[in-house]
N, CA, C and O atoms as a MOPAC input file, in Angstrom:
PM7 MOZYME 1SCF
protein

 N      7.18200 1   -14.65600 1   -17.74900 1
 C      7.86500 1   -13.44500 1   -18.10100 1
 C      9.14300 1   -13.82100 1   -18.82500 1
 O     10.24400 1   -13.76000 1   -18.27600 1
 N      8.96400 1   -14.19500 1   -20.02100 1
 C     10.06600 1   -14.69900 1   -20.82000 1
 C     11.11700 1   -13.62400 1   -21.05500 1
 O     10.80400 1   -12.48600 1   -21.40400 1
 N     12.36200 1   -14.01000 1   -20.85600 1
 C     13.47900 1   -13.11500 1   -21.11000 1
 C     13.76800 1   -12.14600 1   -19.97500 1
 O     14.67300 1   -11.31900 1   -20.08200 1
 N     13.02100 1   -12.23900 1   -18.90600 1
 C     13.20800 1   -11.31500 1   -17.78600 1
 C     14.40300 1   -11.73800 1   -16.94100 1
 O     14.74000 1   -12.91900 1   -16.86300 1
 N     15.02500 1   -10.76900 1   -16.32000 1
 C     16.11200 1   -11.02600 1   -15.38200 1
 C     15.47800 1   -11.40000 1   -14.04400 1
 O     14.89700 1   -10.55200 1   -13.36600 1
 N     15.59300 1   -12.66200 1   -13.67400 1
 C     14.93700 1   -13.19200 1   -12.48000 1
 C     15.38100 1   -12.44200 1   -11.22600 1
 O     14.55800 1   -12.11100 1   -10.37200 1
 N     16.66400 1   -12.17800 1   -11.11800 1
 C     17.18400 1   -11.48300 1    -9.93600 1
 C     16.58200 1   -10.08500 1    -9.83700 1
 O     16.17600 1    -9.65400 1    -8.75800 1
 N     16.52600 1    -9.38100 1   -10.96000 1
 C     15.95300 1    -8.03300 1   -10.94500 1
 C     14.46700 1    -8.06300 1   -10.60500 1
 O     13.98300 1    -7.20000 1    -9.87400 1
 N     13.74300 1    -9.04200 1   -11.12600 1
 C     12.31600 1    -9.14500 1   -10.81800 1
 C     12.09500 1    -9.40700 1    -9.33200 1
 O     11.20300 1    -8.82400 1    -8.71600 1
 N     12.89800 1   -10.27300 1    -8.77400 1
 C     12.75000 1   -10.56600 1    -7.34000 1
 C     13.17000 1    -9.36300 1    -6.49400 1
 O     12.58500 1    -9.10800 1    -5.44100 1
 N     14.17500 1    -8.63000 1    -6.94900 1
 C     14.57300 1    -7.40300 1    -6.25100 1
 C     13.44100 1    -6.38900 1    -6.29900 1
 O     13.12900 1    -5.74900 1    -5.29500 1
 N     12.83200 1    -6.24600 1    -7.46300 1
 C     11.70500 1    -5.33000 1    -7.61200 1
 C     10.54000 1    -5.75100 1    -6.72400 1
 O      9.88600 1    -4.90600 1    -6.11300 1
 N     10.28200 1    -7.04400 1    -6.65100 1
 C      9.21000 1    -7.54300 1    -5.78500 1
 C      9.48500 1    -7.17800 1    -4.32900 1
 O      8.57300 1    -6.79100 1    -3.59800 1
 N     10.72500 1    -7.30000 1    -3.91700 1
 C     11.09600 1    -6.92500 1    -2.55200 1
 C     10.91500 1    -5.43900 1    -2.30600 1
 O     10.45100 1    -5.03300 1    -1.24100 1
 N     11.28200 1    -4.62100 1    -3.29500 1
 C     11.10700 1    -3.17400 1    -3.16600 1
 C      9.62900 1    -2.80900 1    -3.09500 1
 O      9.23700 1    -1.93500 1    -2.32200 1
 N      8.81500 1    -3.47600 1    -3.89800 1
 C      7.37000 1    -3.23700 1    -3.84500 1
 C      6.81000 1    -3.60500 1    -2.47600 1
 O      5.97900 1    -2.88400 1    -1.92500 1
 N      7.26200 1    -4.71500 1    -1.93400 1
 C      6.78600 1    -5.14600 1    -0.61400 1
 C      7.16800 1    -4.13200 1     0.45500 1
 O      6.35100 1    -3.78600 1     1.30900 1
 N      8.41100 1    -3.65600 1     0.40900 1
 C      8.84500 1    -2.66200 1     1.39700 1
 C      8.07400 1    -1.35200 1     1.24000 1
 O      7.69300 1    -0.72900 1     2.23100 1
 N      7.84700 1    -0.94300 1     0.00900 1
 C      7.09100 1     0.29200 1    -0.23100 1
 C      5.65000 1     0.15900 1     0.24300 1
 O      5.08900 1     1.09900 1     0.80700 1
 N      5.05500 1    -0.99700 1     0.01800 1
 C      3.68300 1    -1.23100 1     0.48600 1
 C      3.62900 1    -1.18400 1     2.00700 1
 O      2.68300 1    -0.64500 1     2.58100 1
 N      4.63800 1    -1.74600 1     2.65900 1
 C      4.70200 1    -1.69700 1     4.12400 1
 C      4.86200 1    -0.26100 1     4.61700 1
 O      4.23700 1     0.13900 1     5.59900 1
 N      5.70500 1     0.51000 1     3.92800 1
 C      5.90100 1     1.91100 1     4.30800 1
 C      4.61000 1     2.70300 1     4.14300 1
 O      4.26000 1     3.51700 1     4.99700 1
 N      3.90900 1     2.46400 1     3.05100 1
 C      2.64100 1     3.14800 1     2.81400 1
 C      1.64200 1     2.80300 1     3.90700 1
 O      0.93600 1     3.67800 1     4.40900 1
 N      1.58400 1     1.54700 1     4.27000 1
 C      0.68300 1     1.11400 1     5.33500 1
 C      1.03100 1     1.81000 1     6.65100 1
 O      0.14200 1     2.24900 1     7.38100 1
 N      2.31700 1     1.90800 1     6.94900 1
 C      2.76100 1     2.57600 1     8.17300 1
 C      2.37900 1     4.05100 1     8.16600 1
 O      1.90400 1     4.57400 1     9.17400 1
 N      2.58300 1     4.72100 1     7.04300 1
 C      2.23100 1     6.14100 1     6.92900 1
 C      0.72800 1     6.33000 1     7.08700 1
 O      0.28500 1     7.23600 1     7.79200 1
 N     -0.05500 1     5.47900 1     6.43400 1
 C     -1.51000 1     5.60100 1     6.53100 1
 C     -1.97700 1     5.38900 1     7.96800 1
 O     -2.85200 1     6.11400 1     8.44300 1
 N     -1.41300 1     4.41700 1     8.66100 1
 C     -1.78700 1     4.17800 1    10.05500 1
 C     -1.40500 1     5.36500 1    10.93100 1
 O     -2.15900 1     5.75400 1    11.82300 1
 N     -0.23800 1     5.93600 1    10.67500 1
 C      0.21800 1     7.09100 1    11.44000 1
 C     -0.70300 1     8.28900 1    11.21600 1
 O     -1.08600 1     8.97100 1    12.16700 1
 N     -1.05300 1     8.53800 1     9.96400 1
 C     -1.96700 1     9.64000 1     9.65300 1
 C     -3.34000 1     9.39900 1    10.26600 1
 O     -3.95900 1    10.31800 1    10.80300 1
 N     -3.80700 1     8.17000 1    10.18300 1
 C     -5.10700 1     7.82200 1    10.75900 1
 C     -5.10600 1     8.10500 1    12.26300 1
 O     -6.06000 1     8.67100 1    12.79800 1
 N     -4.04500 1     7.71100 1    12.92500 1
 C     -3.92200 1     7.94900 1    14.35800 1
 C     -3.87600 1     9.44300 1    14.66300 1
 O     -4.51600 1     9.91100 1    15.60500 1
 N     -3.12400 1    10.18000 1    13.87000 1
 C     -3.01100 1    11.62400 1    14.06400 1
 C     -4.35900 1    12.31800 1    13.88300 1
 O     -4.74400 1    13.16000 1    14.69300 1
 N     -5.06600 1    11.96200 1    12.82300 1
 C     -6.37600 1    12.56300 1    12.55400 1
 C     -7.34000 1    12.28000 1    13.69900 1
 O     -8.09100 1    13.16400 1    14.11300 1
 N     -7.32400 1    11.07000 1    14.20600 1
 C     -8.26300 1    10.69600 1    15.26500 1
 C     -7.85900 1    11.16300 1    16.65600 1
 O     -8.69000 1    11.18400 1    17.56400 1
 N     -6.60400 1    11.53600 1    16.83700 1
 C     -6.16300 1    11.94700 1    18.17300 1
 C     -6.12100 1    13.46000 1    18.34900 1
 O     -5.82700 1    13.94700 1    19.44100 1
 N     -6.40700 1    14.20000 1    17.30100 1
 C     -6.39200 1    15.65600 1    17.39200 1
 C     -7.56300 1    16.11400 1    18.24600 1
 O     -8.72300 1    15.98400 1    17.85600 1
 N     -7.24300 1    16.65000 1    19.40800 1
 C     -8.29700 1    17.09100 1    20.32900 1
 C     -8.53100 1    18.59200 1    20.25700 1
 O     -9.51800 1    19.09200 1    20.79600 1
 N     -7.64100 1    19.31000 1    19.60100 1
 C     -7.77600 1    20.76300 1    19.52500 1
 C     -8.88000 1    21.19600 1    18.56200 1
 O     -9.44300 1    22.28100 1    18.69900 1
 N     -9.17600 1    20.35300 1    17.60600 1
 C    -10.18700 1    20.70100 1    16.60300 1
 C    -11.45800 1    19.94200 1    16.93400 1
 O    -11.49800 1    18.71200 1    16.91800 1
 N    -12.48400 1    20.70400 1    17.23100 1
 C    -13.76200 1    20.10400 1    17.61900 1
 C    -14.87000 1    20.66600 1    16.75000 1
 O    -14.68800 1    21.64800 1    16.03000 1
 N    -16.01100 1    20.02600 1    16.83400 1
 C    -17.18700 1    20.53000 1    16.14100 1
 C    -17.54000 1    19.72000 1    14.91500 1
 O    -16.92900 1    18.69400 1    14.61500 1
 N    -18.55500 1    20.22000 1    14.21000 1
 C    -19.09300 1    19.49700 1    13.05600 1
 C    -18.07300 1    19.36600 1    11.92900 1
 O    -17.97800 1    18.31100 1    11.30200 1
 N    -17.31100 1    20.42700 1    11.66400 1
 C    -16.31200 1    20.36100 1    10.58900 1
 C    -15.23000 1    19.33100 1    10.90300 1
 O    -14.79400 1    18.58500 1    10.02500 1
 N    -14.80900 1    19.30000 1    12.15100 1
 C    -13.79100 1    18.32400 1    12.55700 1
 C    -14.31400 1    16.90400 1    12.39200 1
 O    -13.61700 1    16.03000 1    11.87800 1
 N    -15.53100 1    16.68900 1    12.82600 1
 C    -16.12100 1    15.35100 1    12.71000 1
 C    -16.30600 1    14.94800 1    11.25300 1
 O    -16.06100 1    13.79900 1    10.88400 1
 N    -16.73900 1    15.89700 1    10.42900 1
 C    -16.91900 1    15.62000 1     8.99800 1
 C    -15.57600 1    15.26600 1     8.35400 1
 O    -15.48800 1    14.32200 1     7.56800 1
 N    -14.53100 1    16.02800 1     8.69300 1
 C    -13.20700 1    15.74100 1     8.15100 1
 C    -12.73900 1    14.34700 1     8.56600 1
 O    -12.24800 1    13.58000 1     7.73800 1
 N    -12.89100 1    14.02500 1     9.84500 1
 C    -12.46400 1    12.70500 1    10.33000 1
 C    -13.22500 1    11.58200 1     9.62100 1
 O    -12.64200 1    10.56800 1     9.23900 1
 N    -14.51100 1    11.77600 1     9.45600 1
 C    -15.32400 1    10.76100 1     8.76400 1
 C    -14.88200 1    10.59800 1     7.31800 1
 O    -14.77900 1     9.47800 1     6.81700 1
 N    -14.62200 1    11.71700 1     6.64800 1
 C    -14.16500 1    11.64700 1     5.25600 1
 C    -12.79500 1    10.98200 1     5.17400 1
 O    -12.54500 1    10.17700 1     4.27700 1
 N    -11.91000 1    11.31900 1     6.10600 1
 C    -10.58300 1    10.71300 1     6.10400 1
 C    -10.68500 1     9.19900 1     6.25000 1
 O    -10.05100 1     8.45100 1     5.50600 1
 N    -11.48100 1     8.75900 1     7.20800 1
 C    -11.64200 1     7.32400 1     7.43500 1
 C    -12.21300 1     6.65300 1     6.19200 1
 O    -11.74300 1     5.58900 1     5.78900 1
 N    -13.21200 1     7.26100 1     5.59100 1
 C    -13.85100 1     6.70100 1     4.40500 1
 C    -12.87800 1     6.61700 1     3.23400 1
 O    -12.78900 1     5.58400 1     2.56900 1
 N    -12.15600 1     7.69200 1     2.98400 1
 C    -11.22700 1     7.73200 1     1.84800 1
 C    -10.04300 1     6.80100 1     2.08500 1
 O     -9.67200 1     6.03700 1     1.19400 1
 N     -9.44800 1     6.85400 1     3.26500 1
 C     -8.27100 1     6.01800 1     3.51900 1
 C     -8.63300 1     4.53400 1     3.52000 1
 O     -7.82900 1     3.69900 1     3.10700 1
 N     -9.82600 1     4.20800 1     3.97700 1
 C    -10.25800 1     2.80500 1     3.98400 1
 C    -10.41100 1     2.26700 1     2.56500 1
 O    -10.17500 1     1.08300 1     2.32600 1
 N    -10.80000 1     3.11500 1     1.63100 1
 C    -10.93800 1     2.68800 1     0.22900 1
 C     -9.60800 1     2.74000 1    -0.51100 1
 O     -9.33000 1     1.88500 1    -1.35200 1
 N     -8.78700 1     3.73900 1    -0.20300 1
 C     -7.58000 1     3.99000 1    -0.97200 1
 C     -6.50600 1     2.92400 1    -0.77900 1
 O     -5.91900 1     2.46300 1    -1.75800 1
 N     -6.24000 1     2.52900 1     0.44900 1
 C     -5.15600 1     1.59100 1     0.70200 1
 C     -5.34700 1     0.25600 1    -0.01300 1
 O     -4.40400 1    -0.22200 1    -0.64400 1
 N     -6.52600 1    -0.36900 1     0.05500 1
 C     -6.70100 1    -1.62500 1    -0.69400 1
 C     -6.56500 1    -1.44500 1    -2.20800 1
 O     -6.09400 1    -2.35300 1    -2.89300 1
 N     -6.96700 1    -0.29500 1    -2.73500 1
 C     -6.85300 1    -0.05800 1    -4.17200 1
 C     -5.39900 1     0.02100 1    -4.60300 1
 O     -5.07200 1    -0.29000 1    -5.74900 1
 N     -4.53200 1     0.43100 1    -3.70300 1
 C     -3.11000 1     0.51600 1    -4.01400 1
 C     -2.41300 1    -0.80400 1    -3.70600 1
 O     -1.61600 1    -1.28900 1    -4.50800 1
 N     -2.70800 1    -1.37800 1    -2.56000 1
 C     -1.96300 1    -2.55500 1    -2.11800 1
 C     -2.33500 1    -3.83000 1    -2.86300 1
 O     -1.47400 1    -4.68300 1    -3.07700 1
 N     -3.58600 1    -3.98200 1    -3.26100 1
 C     -3.99100 1    -5.21700 1    -3.95500 1
 C     -3.24800 1    -5.40600 1    -5.27900 1
 O     -2.70100 1    -6.48400 1    -5.50800 1
 N     -3.20700 1    -4.40000 1    -6.16200 1
 C     -2.44000 1    -4.58800 1    -7.40100 1
 C     -0.95000 1    -4.80200 1    -7.14000 1
 O     -0.30600 1    -5.58600 1    -7.83600 1
 N     -0.40200 1    -4.11300 1    -6.14600 1
 C      1.01600 1    -4.29500 1    -5.82600 1
 C      1.28400 1    -5.72500 1    -5.37400 1
 O      2.30400 1    -6.30900 1    -5.74100 1
 N      0.38200 1    -6.29100 1    -4.58600 1
 C      0.54200 1    -7.67700 1    -4.13900 1
 C      0.49300 1    -8.64800 1    -5.31200 1
 O      1.26400 1    -9.60600 1    -5.35100 1
 N     -0.39700 1    -8.41300 1    -6.26100 1
 C     -0.48100 1    -9.28200 1    -7.43800 1
 C      0.80600 1    -9.22100 1    -8.25100 1
 O      1.29500 1   -10.24700 1    -8.72500 1
 N      1.35100 1    -8.02700 1    -8.41100 1
 C      2.60800 1    -7.87100 1    -9.14800 1
 C      3.72600 1    -8.60800 1    -8.42100 1
 O      4.51200 1    -9.32300 1    -9.04300 1
 N      3.79600 1    -8.43300 1    -7.10400 1
 C      4.83900 1    -9.10700 1    -6.32300 1
 C      4.73600 1   -10.62100 1    -6.46300 1
 O      5.74700 1   -11.30300 1    -6.63700 1
 N      3.52000 1   -11.14400 1    -6.38800 1
 C      3.32600 1   -12.59200 1    -6.51100 1
 C      3.79200 1   -13.08900 1    -7.87500 1
 O      4.41900 1   -14.14400 1    -7.97400 1
 N      3.48700 1   -12.33300 1    -8.92200 1
 C      3.88100 1   -12.77700 1   -10.26100 1
 C      5.39500 1   -12.72900 1   -10.43600 1
 O      5.95400 1   -13.54000 1   -11.17400 1
 N      6.06400 1   -11.79000 1    -9.77100 1
 C      7.52200 1   -11.70200 1    -9.84900 1
 C      8.19400 1   -12.79600 1    -9.03200 1
 O      9.27000 1   -13.27100 1    -9.39500 1
 N      7.57100 1   -13.19500 1    -7.93900 1
 C      8.19700 1   -14.16200 1    -7.04500 1
 C      7.92700 1   -15.60800 1    -7.44200 1
 O      8.65700 1   -16.50600 1    -7.02200 1
 N      6.91200 1   -15.84500 1    -8.22500 1
 C      6.52500 1   -17.20600 1    -8.58100 1
 C      7.45700 1   -17.77300 1    -9.64900 1
 O      7.48100 1   -17.26900 1   -10.77100 1
 N      8.22800 1   -18.81600 1    -9.31800 1
 C      9.14000 1   -19.40000 1   -10.30100 1
 C      8.41300 1   -19.94700 1   -11.52100 1
 O      8.96800 1   -19.95700 1   -12.61900 1
 N      7.19100 1   -20.39700 1   -11.34300 1
 C      6.44100 1   -20.95900 1   -12.47000 1
 C      6.09800 1   -19.88500 1   -13.49700 1
 O      5.90500 1   -20.19800 1   -14.67200 1
 N      6.02000 1   -18.63500 1   -13.07600 1
 C      5.65600 1   -17.55300 1   -13.98500 1
 C      6.86500 1   -16.97400 1   -14.70600 1
 O      6.71500 1   -16.27300 1   -15.70700 1
 N      8.06200 1   -17.26100 1   -14.20500 1
 C      9.27400 1   -16.69000 1   -14.78400 1
 C      9.93000 1   -17.72600 1   -15.68500 1
 O     10.28800 1   -18.81600 1   -15.24000 1
 N     10.08100 1   -17.37800 1   -16.93500 1
 C     10.72300 1   -18.25800 1   -17.90200 1
 C     12.07800 1   -17.66000 1   -18.23700 1
 O     12.16000 1   -16.55800 1   -18.77900 1
 N     13.12300 1   -18.37700 1   -17.92000 1
 C     14.46900 1   -17.89500 1   -18.19200 1
 C     14.81400 1   -18.21900 1   -19.63600 1
 O     14.72800 1   -19.37100 1   -20.06200 1
 N     15.20300 1   -17.19700 1   -20.38500 1
 C     15.51500 1   -17.38400 1   -21.81000 1
 C     16.92100 1   -17.90300 1   -22.00000 1
 O     17.35100 1   -18.11700 1   -23.13400 1

């Protein structure tokens, strides 16, 4: 990343890491909430829970994997060329 401000890139990498952690925490909290709701029963409730599990299981890796790659590229000294 020629000409990049190394400090800013590393700061951004840290912010991405914290945001990814926050997203993971929110997803886990929502997952727990969806699965612990006992007031809603029946086929619709089960269908919703199944869809939530299916969607959230696919969505988080699709978001976190690219963020991790970006963070790695920002943190790797070999990838950063100081101009």
